[in-house]
C-alpha positions as protocol buffer text, in pm:
chain_id: "A"
residue {
  index: 1
  type: MET
  ca { x: 11645 y: 8422 z: 3927 }
}
residue {
  index: 2
  type: ARG
  ca { x: 11446 y: 8451 z: 4251 }
}
residue {
  index: 3
  type: THR
  ca { x: 11614 y: 8374 z: 4579 }
}
residue {
  index: 4
  type: ILE
  ca { x: 11445 y: 8280 z: 4905 }
}
residue {
  index: 5
  type: GLU
  ca { x: 11572 y: 8417 z: 5235 }
}
residue {
  index: 6
  type: LEU
  ca { x: 11487 y: 8238 z: 5560 }
}
residue {
  index: 7
  type: LEU
  ca { x: 11413 y: 8525 z: 5801 }
}
residue {
  index: 8
  type: SER
  ca { x: 11375 y: 8420 z: 6164 }
}
residue {
  index: 9
  type: PRO
  ca { x: 11238 y: 8617 z: 6459 }
}
residue {
  index: 10
  type: ALA
  ca { x: 11473 y: 8645 z: 6756 }
}
residue {
  index: 11
  type: LYS
  ca { x: 11322 y: 8747 z: 7087 }
}
residue {
  index: 12
  type: ASP
  ca { x: 11662 y: 8801 z: 7250 }
}
residue {
  index: 13
  type: LEU
  ca { x: 12035 y: 8746 z: 7206 }
}
residue {
  index: 14
  type: ALA
  ca { x: 12015 y: 8374 z: 7285 }
}
residue {
  index: 15
  type: ALA
  ca { x: 11740 y: 8324 z: 7027 }
}
residue {
  index: 16
  type: ALA
  ca { x: 11942 y: 8522 z: 6772 }
}
residue {
  index: 17
  type: VAL
  ca { x: 12245 y: 8299 z: 6821 }
}
residue {
  index: 18
  type: ALA
  ca { x: 12028 y: 7987 z: 6792 }
}
residue {
  index: 19
  type: ALA
  ca { x: 11864 y: 8113 z: 6472 }
}
residue {
  index: 20
  type: VAL
  ca { x: 12205 y: 8177 z: 6317 }
}
residue {
  index: 21
  type: ASP
  ca { x: 12338 y: 7839 z: 6431 }
}
residue {
  index: 22
  type: TYR
  ca { x: 12044 y: 7655 z: 6277 }
}
residue {
  index: 23
  type: GLY
  ca { x: 12066 y: 7816 z: 5935 }
}
residue {
  index: 24
  type: ALA
  ca { x: 11869 y: 8140 z: 5922 }
}
residue {
  index: 25
  type: ASP
  ca { x: 11973 y: 8374 z: 5641 }
}
residue {
  index: 26
  type: ALA
  ca { x: 11853 y: 8675 z: 5840 }
}
residue {
  index: 27
  type: ILE
  ca { x: 11701 y: 8753 z: 6178 }
}
residue {
  index: 28
  type: TYR
  ca { x: 11488 y: 9032 z: 6316 }
}
residue {
  index: 29
  type: MET
  ca { x: 11484 y: 9171 z: 6670 }
}
residue {
  index: 30
  type: GLY
  ca { x: 11305 y: 9443 z: 6861 }
}
residue {
  index: 31
  type: GLY
  ca { x: 11483 y: 9741 z: 7010 }
}
residue {
  index: 32
  type: SER
  ca { x: 11427 y: 9874 z: 7359 }
}
residue {
  index: 33
  type: ARG
  ca { x: 11137 y: 10096 z: 7243 }
}
residue {
  index: 34
  type: PHE
  ca { x: 10901 y: 10146 z: 6950 }
}
residue {
  index: 35
  type: GLY
  ca { x: 10864 y: 9777 z: 6865 }
}
residue {
  index: 36
  type: ALA
  ca { x: 10525 y: 9610 z: 6831 }
}
residue {
  index: 37
  type: ARG
  ca { x: 10623 y: 9332 z: 7075 }
}
residue {
  index: 38
  type: ARG
  ca { x: 10700 y: 9468 z: 7420 }
}
residue {
  index: 39
  type: ALA
  ca { x: 10810 y: 9126 z: 7543 }
}
residue {
  index: 40
  type: ALA
  ca { x: 11082 y: 9117 z: 7276 }
}
residue {
  index: 41
  type: ALA
  ca { x: 11264 y: 9439 z: 7366 }
}
residue {
  index: 42
  type: ASN
  ca { x: 11644 y: 9430 z: 7353 }
}
residue {
  index: 43
  type: SER
  ca { x: 11919 y: 9670 z: 7448 }
}
residue {
  index: 44
  type: VAL
  ca { x: 12139 y: 9823 z: 7180 }
}
residue {
  index: 45
  type: ASP
  ca { x: 12432 y: 9631 z: 7330 }
}
residue {
  index: 46
  type: ASP
  ca { x: 12257 y: 9295 z: 7290 }
}
residue {
  index: 47
  type: ILE
  ca { x: 12159 y: 9379 z: 6932 }
}
residue {
  index: 48
  type: ALA
  ca { x: 12520 y: 9480 z: 6860 }
}
residue {
  index: 49
  type: ARG
  ca { x: 12638 y: 9143 z: 6996 }
}
residue {
  index: 50
  type: ALA
  ca { x: 12377 y: 8962 z: 6787 }
}
residue {
  index: 51
  type: ALA
  ca { x: 12484 y: 9154 z: 6476 }
}
residue {
  index: 52
  type: GLU
  ca { x: 12851 y: 9082 z: 6536 }
}
residue {
  index: 53
  type: TYR
  ca { x: 12778 y: 8710 z: 6570 }
}
residue {
  index: 54
  type: ALA
  ca { x: 12538 y: 8698 z: 6275 }
}
residue {
  index: 55
  type: HIS
  ca { x: 12771 y: 8883 z: 6041 }
}
residue {
  index: 56
  type: ARG
  ca { x: 13044 y: 8623 z: 6098 }
}
residue {
  index: 57
  type: TYR
  ca { x: 12821 y: 8386 z: 5901 }
}
residue {
  index: 58
  type: GLY
  ca { x: 12689 y: 8633 z: 5647 }
}
residue {
  index: 59
  type: VAL
  ca { x: 12353 y: 8656 z: 5827 }
}
residue {
  index: 60
  type: ARG
  ca { x: 12168 y: 8987 z: 5809 }
}
residue {
  index: 61
  type: VAL
  ca { x: 12008 y: 9154 z: 6112 }
}
residue {
  index: 62
  type: HIS
  ca { x: 11687 y: 9356 z: 6093 }
}
residue {
  index: 63
  type: ALA
  ca { x: 11551 y: 9564 z: 6382 }
}
residue {
  index: 64
  type: ALA
  ca { x: 11182 y: 9636 z: 6431 }
}
residue {
  index: 65
  type: LEU
  ca { x: 11072 y: 9993 z: 6507 }
}
residue {
  index: 66
  type: ASN
  ca { x: 10719 y: 9928 z: 6391 }
}
residue {
  index: 67
  type: THR
  ca { x: 10481 y: 10121 z: 6612 }
}
residue {
  index: 68
  type: VAL
  ca { x: 10298 y: 10442 z: 6520 }
}
residue {
  index: 69
  type: LEU
  ca { x: 10492 y: 10734 z: 6667 }
}
residue {
  index: 70
  type: PHE
  ca { x: 10350 y: 11033 z: 6851 }
}
residue {
  index: 71
  type: ASP
  ca { x: 10500 y: 11370 z: 6759 }
}
residue {
  index: 72
  type: ASP
  ca { x: 10685 y: 11392 z: 7088 }
}
residue {
  index: 73
  type: GLU
  ca { x: 10845 y: 11051 z: 7023 }
}
residue {
  index: 74
  type: LEU
  ca { x: 11001 y: 11135 z: 6686 }
}
residue {
  index: 75
  type: GLU
  ca { x: 11331 y: 11260 z: 6824 }
}
residue {
  index: 76
  type: ALA
  ca { x: 11375 y: 10956 z: 7050 }
}
residue {
  index: 77
  type: ALA
  ca { x: 11274 y: 10718 z: 6769 }
}
residue {
  index: 78
  type: GLU
  ca { x: 11530 y: 10870 z: 6534 }
}
residue {
  index: 79
  type: ALA
  ca { x: 11798 y: 10849 z: 6803 }
}
residue {
  index: 80
  type: GLN
  ca { x: 11721 y: 10480 z: 6860 }
}
residue {
  index: 81
  type: ALA
  ca { x: 11717 y: 10410 z: 6486 }
}
residue {
  index: 82
  type: ARG
  ca { x: 12062 y: 10563 z: 6447 }
}
residue {
  index: 83
  type: GLU
  ca { x: 12194 y: 10374 z: 6753 }
}
residue {
  index: 84
  type: LEU
  ca { x: 12072 y: 10046 z: 6604 }
}
residue {
  index: 85
  type: ILE
  ca { x: 12229 y: 10122 z: 6268 }
}
residue {
  index: 86
  type: ALA
  ca { x: 12557 y: 10208 z: 6442 }
}
residue {
  index: 87
  type: ALA
  ca { x: 12526 y: 9876 z: 6629 }
}
residue {
  index: 88
  type: GLY
  ca { x: 12533 y: 9691 z: 6298 }
}
residue {
  index: 89
  type: VAL
  ca { x: 12175 y: 9625 z: 6191 }
}
residue {
  index: 90
  type: ASP
  ca { x: 12128 y: 9594 z: 5816 }
}
residue {
  index: 91
  type: ALA
  ca { x: 11766 y: 9709 z: 5793 }
}
residue {
  index: 92
  type: LEU
  ca { x: 11488 y: 9865 z: 5998 }
}
residue {
  index: 93
  type: ILE
  ca { x: 11133 y: 9729 z: 5986 }
}
residue {
  index: 94
  type: VAL
  ca { x: 10904 y: 10032 z: 6026 }
}
residue {
  index: 95
  type: GLN
  ca { x: 10540 y: 10131 z: 6024 }
}
residue {
  index: 96
  type: ASP
  ca { x: 10545 y: 10508 z: 6073 }
}
residue {
  index: 97
  type: MET
  ca { x: 10625 y: 10698 z: 5754 }
}
residue {
  index: 98
  type: ALA
  ca { x: 10808 y: 10965 z: 5957 }
}
residue {
  index: 99
  type: LEU
  ca { x: 11108 y: 10733 z: 5952 }
}
residue {
  index: 100
  type: ARG
  ca { x: 11115 y: 10767 z: 5573 }
}
residue {
  index: 101
  type: ARG
  ca { x: 11198 y: 11137 z: 5616 }
}
residue {
  index: 102
  type: MET
  ca { x: 11489 y: 11093 z: 5857 }
}
residue {
  index: 103
  type: ASP
  ca { x: 11749 y: 11007 z: 5591 }
}
residue {
  index: 104
  type: LEU
  ca { x: 11860 y: 10697 z: 5779 }
}
residue {
  index: 105
  type: PRO
  ca { x: 12166 y: 10516 z: 5637 }
}
residue {
  index: 106
  type: ALA
  ca { x: 12004 y: 10171 z: 5624 }
}
residue {
  index: 107
  type: GLU
  ca { x: 11741 y: 9979 z: 5430 }
}
residue {
  index: 108
  type: LEU
  ca { x: 11383 y: 10040 z: 5540 }
}
residue {
  index: 109
  type: HIS
  ca { x: 11134 y: 9753 z: 5523 }
}
residue {
  index: 110
  type: ALA
  ca { x: 10761 y: 9826 z: 5537 }
}
residue {
  index: 111
  type: SER
  ca { x: 10616 y: 9634 z: 5830 }
}
residue {
  index: 112
  type: THR
  ca { x: 10307 y: 9417 z: 5799 }
}
residue {
  index: 113
  type: GLN
  ca { x: 10160 y: 9679 z: 6035 }
}
residue {
  index: 114
  type: THR
  ca { x: 10130 y: 9910 z: 5733 }
}
residue {
  index: 115
  type: GLY
  ca { x: 9845 y: 9689 z: 5610 }
}
residue {
  index: 116
  type: ASN
  ca { x: 9992 y: 9549 z: 5289 }
}
residue {
  index: 117
  type: THR
  ca { x: 9686 y: 9369 z: 5158 }
}
residue {
  index: 118
  type: SER
  ca { x: 9705 y: 9428 z: 4782 }
}
residue {
  index: 119
  type: PRO
  ca { x: 9961 y: 9436 z: 4502 }
}
residue {
  index: 120
  type: GLU
  ca { x: 9877 y: 9804 z: 4450 }
}
residue {
  index: 121
  type: GLY
  ca { x: 9955 y: 9887 z: 4813 }
}
residue {
  index: 122
  type: VAL
  ca { x: 10281 y: 9696 z: 4797 }
}
residue {
  index: 123
  type: ARG
  ca { x: 10375 y: 9875 z: 4474 }
}
residue {
  index: 124
  type: PHE
  ca { x: 10300 y: 10213 z: 4635 }
}
residue {
  index: 125
  type: LEU
  ca { x: 10536 y: 10139 z: 4924 }
}
residue {
  index: 126
  type: GLN
  ca { x: 10804 y: 10017 z: 4686 }
}
residue {
  index: 127
  type: ASP
  ca { x: 10768 y: 10339 z: 4486 }
}
residue {
  index: 128
  type: CYS
  ca { x: 10809 y: 10532 z: 4813 }
}
residue {
  index: 129
  type: GLY
  ca { x: 11156 y: 10384 z: 4847 }
}
residue {
  index: 130
  type: PHE
  ca { x: 11111 y: 10084 z: 5075 }
}
residue {
  index: 131
  type: ALA
  ca { x: 11367 y: 9813 z: 5002 }
}
residue {
  index: 132
  type: ARG
  ca { x: 11123 y: 9540 z: 5108 }
}
residue {
  index: 133
  type: VAL
  ca { x: 10753 y: 9512 z: 5179 }
}
residue {
  index: 134
  type: ILE
  ca { x: 10624 y: 9259 z: 5433 }
}
residue {
  index: 135
  type: ARG
  ca { x: 10292 y: 9122 z: 5312 }
}
residue {
  index: 136
  type: SER
  ca { x: 9997 y: 9117 z: 5548 }
}
residue {
  index: 137
  type: PRO
  ca { x: 9951 y: 8758 z: 5673 }
}
residue {
  index: 138
  type: SER
  ca { x: 9573 y: 8799 z: 5643 }
}
residue {
  index: 139
  type: THR
  ca { x: 9591 y: 8790 z: 5263 }
}
residue {
  index: 140
  type: THR
  ca { x: 9631 y: 8484 z: 5042 }
}
residue {
  index: 141
  type: TYR
  ca { x: 9925 y: 8406 z: 4819 }
}
residue {
  index: 142
  type: ASP
  ca { x: 9688 y: 8398 z: 4520 }
}
residue {
  index: 143
  type: ALA
  ca { x: 9617 y: 8769 z: 4570 }
}
residue {
  index: 144
  type: TYR
  ca { x: 9978 y: 8836 z: 4469 }
}
residue {
  index: 145
  type: ALA
  ca { x: 10006 y: 8595 z: 4177 }
}
residue {
  index: 146
  type: PRO
  ca { x: 10233 y: 8633 z: 3995 }
}
residue {
  index: 147
  type: PRO
  ca { x: 10466 y: 8746 z: 4274 }
}
residue {
  index: 148
  type: PRO
  ca { x: 10597 y: 9104 z: 4243 }
}
residue {
  index: 149
  type: PRO
  ca { x: 10942 y: 9154 z: 4090 }
}
residue {
  index: 150
  type: TRP
  ca { x: 11081 y: 9335 z: 4394 }
}
residue {
  index: 151
  type: SER
  ca { x: 11184 y: 9214 z: 4738 }
}
residue {
  index: 152
  type: TRP
  ca { x: 10894 y: 9113 z: 4960 }
}
residue {
  index: 153
  type: SER
  ca { x: 10839 y: 8899 z: 5267 }
}
residue {
  index: 154
  type: VAL
  ca { x: 10589 y: 8619 z: 5326 }
}
residue {
  index: 155
  type: SER
  ca { x: 10530 y: 8474 z: 5673 }
}
residue {
  index: 156
  type: CYS
  ca { x: 10501 y: 8097 z: 5696 }
}
residue {
  index: 157
  type: THR
  ca { x: 10454 y: 8020 z: 6067 }
}
residue {
  index: 158
  type: GLY
  ca { x: 10239 y: 8170 z: 6338 }
}
residue {
  index: 159
  type: ARG
  ca { x: 10176 y: 8515 z: 6192 }
}
residue {
  index: 160
  type: TYR
  ca { x: 9820 y: 8477 z: 6065 }
}
residue {
  index: 161
  type: ALA
  ca { x: 9681 y: 8541 z: 6412 }
}
residue {
  index: 162
  type: TRP
  ca { x: 9886 y: 8858 z: 6435 }
}
residue {
  index: 163
  type: GLY
  ca { x: 9763 y: 8965 z: 6092 }
}
residue {
  index: 164
  type: THR
  ca { x: 9411 y: 8949 z: 6234 }
}
residue {
  index: 165
  type: ALA
  ca { x: 9528 y: 9122 z: 6549 }
}
residue {
  index: 166
  type: ASP
  ca { x: 9681 y: 9405 z: 6346 }
}
residue {
  index: 167
  type: ALA
  ca { x: 9349 y: 9480 z: 6180 }
}
residue {
  index: 168
  type: ALA
  ca { x: 9088 y: 9410 z: 6447 }
}
residue {
  index: 169
  type: PHE
  ca { x: 9225 y: 9336 z: 6793 }
}
residue {
  index: 170
  type: TYR
  ca { x: 9485 y: 9608 z: 6847 }
}
residue {
  index: 171
  type: ARG
  ca { x: 9283 y: 9795 z: 7110 }
}
residue {
  index: 172
  type: ALA
  ca { x: 9145 y: 9487 z: 7282 }
}
residue {
  index: 173
  type: PRO
  ca { x: 9408 y: 9343 z: 7520 }
}
residue {
  index: 174
  type: ARG
  ca { x: 9218 y: 9022 z: 7596 }
}
residue {
  index: 175
  type: ARG
  ca { x: 9175 y: 8947 z: 7227 }
}
residue {
  index: 176
  type: ARG
  ca { x: 9536 y: 9041 z: 7159 }
}
residue {
  index: 177
  type: GLU
  ca { x: 9643 y: 8788 z: 7423 }
}
residue {
  index: 178
  type: ALA
  ca { x: 9427 y: 8526 z: 7253 }
}
residue {
  index: 179
  type: ALA
  ca { x: 9590 y: 8605 z: 6919 }
}
residue {
  index: 180
  type: THR
  ca { x: 9933 y: 8573 z: 7079 }
}
residue {
  index: 181
  type: ALA
  ca { x: 9844 y: 8233 z: 7223 }
}
residue {
  index: 182
  type: ALA
  ca { x: 9714 y: 8116 z: 6884 }
}
residue {
  index: 183
  type: SER
  ca { x: 10034 y: 8237 z: 6720 }
}
residue {
  index: 184
  type: ALA
  ca { x: 10245 y: 8047 z: 6974 }
}
residue {
  index: 185
  type: ARG
  ca { x: 10045 y: 7728 z: 6913 }
}
residue {
  index: 186
  type: SER
  ca { x: 10094 y: 7764 z: 6540 }
}
residue {
  index: 187
  type: ARG
  ca { x: 10469 y: 7813 z: 6578 }
}
residue {
  index: 188
  type: ALA
  ca { x: 10490 y: 7507 z: 6803 }
}
residue {
  index: 189
  type: ALA
  ca { x: 10309 y: 7297 z: 6543 }
}
residue {
  index: 190
  type: CYS
  ca { x: 10554 y: 7407 z: 6272 }
}
residue {
  index: 191
  type: ARG
  ca { x: 10878 y: 7341 z: 6461 }
}
residue {
  index: 192
  type: THR
  ca { x: 11128 y: 7119 z: 6283 }
}
residue {
  index: 193
  type: THR
  ca { x: 11226 y: 6809 z: 6474 }
}
residue {
  index: 194
  type: SER
  ca { x: 11550 y: 6745 z: 6286 }
}
residue {
  index: 195
  type: LYS
  ca { x: 11809 y: 7022 z: 6325 }
}
residue {
  index: 196
  type: THR
  ca { x: 12172 y: 7034 z: 6227 }
}
residue {
  index: 197
  type: PRO
  ca { x: 12358 y: 7334 z: 6371 }
}
residue {
  index: 198
  type: ARG
  ca { x: 12556 y: 7550 z: 6132 }
}
residue {
  index: 199
  type: ALA
  ca { x: 12926 y: 7474 z: 6137 }
}
residue {
  index: 200
  type: ALA
  ca { x: 13161 y: 7739 z: 6270 }
}
residue {
  index: 201
  type: PRO
  ca { x: 13360 y: 7926 z: 6004 }
}
residue {
  index: 202
  type: SER
  ca { x: 13707 y: 7789 z: 5934 }
}
C-alpha cells in the first residue's frame, strides 16, 4: 500500500516548529553552507533544535546540501554532512555524487537539482543507492505513470518556477530573482486558510 508523506520546507527554526505544529510528516532545511537557497541557511545548533522538536512528534528532518561541490570544498562538505547527521537529521538531500562516496550514516535523497526528468533517470539514481528521488517539477505526472514502486517526491506548491530555474536560469541572477518571485506567488496562492495546530504529546 502506498503512503503519502507531507514534506514541508522550513526556512528557519521558527518555520520548522510551525510546520510540525500544523501537521507536516517531514520537513527539510538548509545548512549553513552548500544549500541551493542562501537565504535559508541555518546553523547546526538550530537544525539540532528543530530535529529534537520534530522527533517528539515522529516528524522526520531532511537537510539540503544540494549544490555542486568544487574539489576544494569536499572536505568541508563532508564535515558539515556529518555534523548535520550528528545533530539528528534523518536524510540529506544532495546533488553532487561525491556525497555518495563518503559512506555517510544517513539516507541520501537525490535533489531535483540532479535533473530527474524521466523514469529511466529516476531508476538509475535508485540503482545507485538513493533512498528517494525528488522528481523535477518541470515534468508532468503523466511522464511517470504508473508511479515508480520506490520512494519518490513530487512538489505540489511553488516549485515549478524553480524547476525552470534549475535548467535555464541558474547563471542569470535577474531571471533567478524572477523565478523566486513567481514561486513565492504560487505558494501564497496555495496556502490553506483553515489550520488546526497539532496537539502536544500526552
